[in-house]
C-alpha positions in Angstrom: -13.9 14.4 6.0 -11.8 12.8 8.7 -9.5 15.2 10.8 -6.1 14.7 12.1 -6.6 14.0 15.5 -4.6 12.5 18.3 -2.6 13.2 21.0 1.3 14.5 20.9 4.0 13.0 23.9 5.5 15.5 26.1 9.2 16.4 25.3 11.5 15.7 22.0 12.9 12.7 22.2 15.8 12.0 19.7 14.1 9.6 17.4 11.0 10.1 15.5 8.0 9.9 17.6 6.5 8.2 14.3 7.5 4.5 14.4 9.3 4.0 10.6 11.1 1.8 8.6 14.7 1.8 8.2 13.9 2.4 3.9 11.5 5.7 5.2 12.6 9.2 3.9 12.1 10.1 7.2 15.3 8.5 8.4 17.5 11.2 6.6 16.4 13.7 9.2 19.3 15.4 11.5 18.5 16.2 15.2 16.8 19.9 14.7 15.0 18.4 12.2 13.3 15.5 14.0 12.6 17.8 16.5 10.3 19.3 14.1 8.9 16.3 12.6 8.3 15.2 16.2 6.6 18.6 17.2 4.0 18.4 14.1 3.3 14.7 13.8 -0.4 14.0 14.9 -0.7 10.0 15.3 -4.3 7.9 15.5 -5.8 4.9 15.4 -8.3 3.9 12.8 -10.7 0.7 12.3 -11.1 -1.2 8.9 -13.2 0.7 7.1 -12.4 4.0 7.8 -11.2 6.3 5.6 -8.4 8.7 6.0 -8.6 10.7 2.6 -10.9 11.1 0.0 -10.3 11.4 -3.7 -10.4 15.8 -4.5 -10.0 16.7 -1.1 -7.3 19.1 -0.9 -4.0 17.9 0.3 -2.9 19.2 3.2 -0.1 17.0 4.2 1.5 13.6 4.2 0.2 10.7 5.9 2.7 7.5 7.3 1.6 3.7 8.0 3.0 2.9 10.9 1.0 -0.2 11.7 -1.9 -2.1 9.4 -3.0 -1.7 6.1 -5.0 0.6 3.5 -6.2 0.3 0.5 -5.9 3.1 -2.1 -8.8 3.2 -4.1 -9.5 5.6 -7.3 -13.2 6.4 -8.2 -14.4 7.2 -12.2 -16.7 9.5 -12.9 -19.8 6.7 -12.9 -18.7 5.9 -9.4 -16.6 2.7 -10.3 -13.8 2.2 -7.6 -10.7 0.2 -8.2 -7.6 -0.7 -5.4 -4.8 0.9 -7.4 -2.1 0.1 -4.7 -1.7 -0.9 -1.0 -0.4 0.5 1.6 2.1 -0.9 4.3 4.2 0.1 7.5 6.4 2.7 6.6 4.8 3.8 3.4 4.0 7.4 3.0 0.7 8.6 1.4 -0.6 11.6 -0.6 3.4 12.5 -1.5 2.9 12.5 -5.6 -0.1 15.2 -5.1 1.8 17.3 -2.4 4.2 17.4 -4.2 2.5 18.4 -7.6 0.0 20.9 -5.7 -2.6 19.0 -6.6 -5.9 17.4 -4.8 -5.8 13.8 -3.5 -5.7 11.5 -6.7 -7.4 8.8 -4.5 -8.9 7.6 -1.7 -7.4 6.2 1.4 -9.4 3.3 3.0 -8.1 1.4 5.8 -8.6 -2.4 5.5 -6.8 -3.7 8.4 -6.9 -1.8 11.6 -3.9 1.1 11.4 -2.2 3.2 12.8 -1.4 6.3 10.8 0.7 9.5 11.4 -0.2 12.9 9.8 2.5 15.6 8.8 1.2 18.7 7.6 2.3 20.3 4.2 4.0 23.8 5.7 6.1 21.0 7.8 7.1 18.8 4.7 7.8 21.8 2.5 10.1 23.1 5.6 11.9 19.8 5.8 12.3 19.3 1.9 14.0 22.5 1.4 16.3 22.4 4.3 17.3 18.7 3.3 17.8 17.9 -0.1 17.9 14.4 0.4 14.1 14.1 1.7 12.9 15.6 -1.6 15.4 13.0 -3.3 13.9 10.4 -1.5 10.5 11.2 -2.6 11.3 11.8 -6.1 12.9 8.0 -6.0 9.4 7.1 -4.6 8.0 9.0 -7.5 9.8 7.3 -10.1 9.7 3.2 -8.3 5.6 4.2 -9.0 5.8 5.1 -12.4 8.3 2.1 -13.3 5.1 -0.2 -11.4 2.5 1.8 -13.6 4.4 0.4 -16.6 4.7 -2.9 -15.1 1.5 -3.2 -14.7 0.4 -2.1 -18.2 2.3 -4.7 -19.5 0.6 -7.8 -17.1 -2.4 -6.7 -18.6 -1.4 -6.4 -21.9 0.8 -9.8 -22.2 0.0 -12.0 -19.4 -2.9 -14.2 -18.6 -5.3 -13.3 -15.5 -4.1 -16.7 -14.2 -0.2 -15.4 -13.7 -1.5 -12.1 -12.7 -3.3 -13.1 -9.7 -0.3 -15.9 -9.0 1.9 -12.7 -8.6 -0.6 -10.8 -6.6 -0.7 -13.7 -4.4 3.0 -13.8 -4.4 3.6 -10.0 -3.4 1.0 -10.8 -0.6 2.9 -13.6 1.3 4.9 -11.4 3.2 2.4 -8.9 4.4 -0.9 -11.3 4.6 0.7 -14.9 4.7 1.7 -17.4 7.6 2.7 -21.2 7.2 0.6 -23.5 9.1 1.8 -26.7 10.9 1.7 -28.6 7.6 3.6 -26.0 5.6 0.7 -24.7 3.8 1.1 -20.8 3.0 -2.4 -19.3 4.5 -3.1 -16.1 3.1 -5.2 -13.6 5.0 -6.5 -11.4 2.1 -7.3 -7.8 3.6 -9.4 -7.4 0.0 -12.6 -8.9 -1.9 -13.0 -10.9 -4.6 -13.7 -7.6 -6.3 -11.0 -5.1 -5.1 -8.6 -8.0 -6.0 -9.4 -8.2 -9.7 -9.4 -4.5 -9.9 -5.7 -4.3 -8.9 -4.7 -7.2 -11.8 -7.2 -5.7 -14.3 -9.8 -8.3 -14.4 -13.4 -9.1 -13.9 -14.1 -11.0 -10.7 -15.6 -13.5 -12.6 -12.2 -14.0 -14.4 -10.4 -14.2 -10.8 -12.6 -16.6 -9.5 -11.9 -18.9 -13.0 -8.5 -18.7 -12.1 -8.4 -19.4 -8.6 -10.7 -22.8 -9.9 -7.8 -23.5 -11.8 -5.2 -23.1 -9.3 -7.6 -25.1 -7.0 -7.9 -28.4 -9.7 -4.2 -28.4 -10.4 -3.5 -28.6 -6.4 -1.5 -25.3 -6.4 -4.0 -23.2 -3.8 -7.9 -23.5 -2.7 -10.0 -20.0 -1.5 -12.8 -20.0 1.0 -13.8 -16.2 1.6 -10.6 -14.2 2.0 -8.3 -17.0 2.9 -6.7 -18.7 0.4 -4.6 -22.0 0.9 -1.3 -22.3 -1.1 -0.5 -25.9 -1.1 2.7 -25.3 -3.7 4.4 -22.4 -3.4 7.4 -23.1 -5.0 5.6 -24.1 -8.3 3.6 -20.7 -8.2 7.1 -19.2 -8.1 8.1 -21.0 -11.4 5.0 -20.7 -13.4 5.6 -16.4 -12.6 8.6 -16.8 -13.8 8.1 -19.1 -16.7 5.4 -16.4 -17.9 7.3 -13.5 -17.7 10.6 -14.5 -19.2 8.7 -15.2 -21.9 
């Protein structure tokens, strides 16, 4: 299991050492709490393919994604794996098993070179006990995550593989996309075809067929982990027309 190692900066700045976005739970901390956070936080860099924590490992604290991308992966009793969500900069990982006082329910695997910061459980609980807003923000995150699970159940039950794939491509646009000179949206996917299939509850061959359909309709074409979306507006229209049914 990887160890939480890294170097701490000297002094106690007025801002968090770990870079968090405006929507982060940690933005609720006051001056004294920021100092406590900064004294405890340990940051380190990870290369793509490294594991931050494993499923069933004791949850020793929270991990905050500062940069890069993390795949949260679930493994069943037969060794089959599925990516259940992606962690982006600003996301906190491990808060649900921490709040439930359980072991990690999934593994965290780095898909793009990342910088991740760790705050131990003792410090986290101390901050939650003195800052009720922090605890409420984590409860809000948990409620939203449950809502996302319900949405995924609906998608698998009611929507075609093609529409589920379109939805995933749209979700990945802001994190993995760029616009080429001719106006095409280019997605550099951090996932294998099998991982994409697991995220939308489909078989890899079904995802391949859906990609072929999008190509035949002139909407998108894929090569390896790169996808060129030629008509993004039509993908949006297709998603909306199917979800509103």
